[in-house]
N, C-alpha and C positions, 0 to 999 in steps of 0.2 A: 521356552523351557520352563518346567515347573517342578516343584519338589513337594512331597506330602508334608503338610505343616506338622504332623505328628513327629516327624523325624527331626524337627527343629526345636520343638517345645521342650525346655529342660527345667522349667520352674513355673510358679504360678503366674508370672508375667514377663514378658519379653518385649523389646523394642526392635522394630526393624530399623537397622542402622544403615545398610547399603544394599542397593538393588542389584540385581544380576549384572546389569550393564556397568555399574560402577566397579564391581568386583572384577569383572572381565577386563575392564580397562586397566585397573591397577596391576593385575597379574601379567597382562599382556605387555605393560611397560616394564615391570620390576624384574621379571625372570630373564628376558633378554639383556637387561641392564646388568644384571649380576653375571651373565655370561660374558659380556663385554669387559666387565672389570676383571673377572678372573683370567680371561684370555689375554687382556691388555697389559696386566702388571708385568709378566715376564717380557713382553715386547718393550715396555717402557724402561724396565730396569733389568738389564741382562743378568745381573748377579742372581737373581731369582731362578734363572733357567737351570742352574746347577742342582737346585733342589728337586727338580723334577726329572725323574728317571726317563731316559730316552727322548728327551724334549726335542722337537723339531721345529726350527724357526719357520719353515715354509708351511707347515701344518698349523702352527700357532697363528700366523698371519691370516690364513684362509678361514680358520675358526672364527677369528675376531670379526672378519668380514661378513661371515654367515650370521653371527649374532647382531651385527649392526644392521643387516637387512631385516632380521626378525624384529629388531627394536623399533625400526621405522614403520614396518608394514603392519605388525600385529595390533597396535593401538589404533591405526588407521582403519583397519577392518572392523574393530569394535565401534568406532565412531560411525562408520558406514552402515552397519547392520544393527546397532544398538539403539537404545533410546537417547537421542541427542538432546532432548529437553532436559533430562535428568543430568546429563553431563554439563550442559550449560548452566544449570543451577549450582552444581558443584564448583565450577569455575567462578561463578558470582560470588559464592560463599568464601572460597579459599583466597581470592586476590583482593579482598577488602578487609582491613582490620578496624573494627569499630573502637571508639574511644573507651568503652568499658573494658574491652579485651586487652588493651594495653596494661591495665591494672593487674591482670593475671600475669603478664609477661614480667612486670617488675617484681613479682614475688615467685617467679619460676623456680629459683634456686631452692627456696623453702619447700615448694611443691615437690621438687625432685627428691629433697631430703625426707619426705613424708611428714613434714610439719603441717599444721593447720593453715589453710589458706582461704581467701575469699574467692569463691568460684561464681559469684552471682552474675557476672557479665559474660560467662562463657556460653556460646551457642553450639552449633553442630561441630565446629572445629575450634580449638583454642588457638591463641596467637602463635604459640610454638609450631603448631602443625601448619598454620598458614605461612610462617616465615620459611619452614622447611619446603613448602610447595613452591614458594618464590625461588629459593635456591635451586631446586630441582629444575624448574623451568628455565632459568637463566643458564645453569650448567649444561642442560640438554642442548640449548641452541648453541653454545660454544663448542660442546663436544661434537655436535653434528657438523658444524661448518669447518672446524679444524680437521676433524676426521676425513671429511669429503676431500679436503685439499691434500692431506697426506696420501689418501688412497689414489687420487689421480696422479700425484708425483710418483707414486710407486708403480702404478700400472702403465702410464704412458709418459715417462720422463722426457724422452727425446722429442716427441711431438710438441709438448707444451713448452719445453725449453726453446724449441725453434720458433714457436709462435709468440714467445715472451709473455705468456699468460701468467706463468708462475715463476718468479724469480727464486733463486736459491735462498735469499734473505727471507722471502715470505714463507716458504716452506719450512725454514728452520725456526721461525717465529711461531708458526702453527704447530710445530713438534713440541717446542718448549711449553707452549700454552696448554696443549692437550696433556703433556706429562704433568705439569704443575696441577692442573685441575683434577687429575686422577688421584694425586695425593691429597688435595684439599677436600675432595668429595668423601674420602674414606671415613673421616671422623663423623660427619652427620649421618652417613649411611649405617655405620655400626651403631650409633646411637639410636637411630630409628629402629633398627632390628632389636636392639636390647630393650627399648621401651615397649615394643610390641610383644616380646616373649617373656621378659624376665621381671621388669620393674612392677612391683605389686599394684600400683595405681593405674597402670596402663595396660597390663597384659590382657585385661578383659576385652580390649578393643580388637584383638587378633580374631577372635571368634566372629566379630562382625564382618571382617574382611574375608573370612573363610566361608561362613554360613549365612551371612546377612543379618543376624540378630544379635543383640547383646542383652545382658541382664538389665531389667528396668531400673533397679536401685543403683547400679553402676552408672547408667545414663543419667539418673536424677542427680547423682552426686558430682559427676564430672562435667556434664553438659547441661546444667540445669535450665538455661534459656530455651535451648532447643527442645528439651523434654517437655517444658511447660507449653510451649507453642504447639507441639504435637497433641497434647491433651486438649488445649483450648480450641484447636481446630476440629475436634470432634472426628478424627480420621477413623476410617474403617480399619479392621485388624490388619489387613494386607497392606495398608497405607501408612501404618505408624506403630500401633500398639497391638501386641498379641497377648490376649488375657487368658485364653483357654484353647483347648484342642479343637474347638468347632470351627475356628477360622479356616477358610478355604483359600485365602489369598495371602498367607503370611509371607511367602517367599518373594516379597516385594519385587517386583520388577520383572516381569516376564521380559525375555530378551527380544524386544521389538520395538519399533518406533511407534 
């Protein structure tokens, strides 16, 4: 897929932040996850059901299962048909925090408050984004395992009880862990949404996840190491920097391997 670069250029210079595959994976994961959260909260906490006119437990459970299937399959399809090398580089970036990046983390409260901070060690992702990725990865594994156990116990309780595969205690512990994690994930999720849409220092990043590009000055200020590396590598417009409307490959990342 491709998009005319003229539809993306909003200023004298922009930086390609995320490719089509990266954006597709993010939304393929995020949208079903939001569906899981919204459908799962009334299941986990019955008091919320009274707030929903005409709420049906049967429909709520099935909607939650549909969102779960989408959450598992949609990212897998992106990995299958998208650019796996790009995704591998993102994983390599996200799951390693360099020494200089810890310095940013120590002053993150100042950064959130809008005070002056040393950003010199920040590359494509800051330490906060990386810790969030770790939390999401770990939480996803726990959600998936406990969710599968609860689904099996709900769908085939007699068969598994007779086989001794799932004891009542295991199911109950899975339920408690699933519900507890639902509560714990709310704060970082709401924080992530607020930072992407409201916070003055980070709301510029949302455009990168929607359209693939961000303002070059924003990138220089908040991700100086990555910005400098992009310049030093001498990347073509579609691979890193978009300087004018003549670029024919700005929309980084055609959706192919």
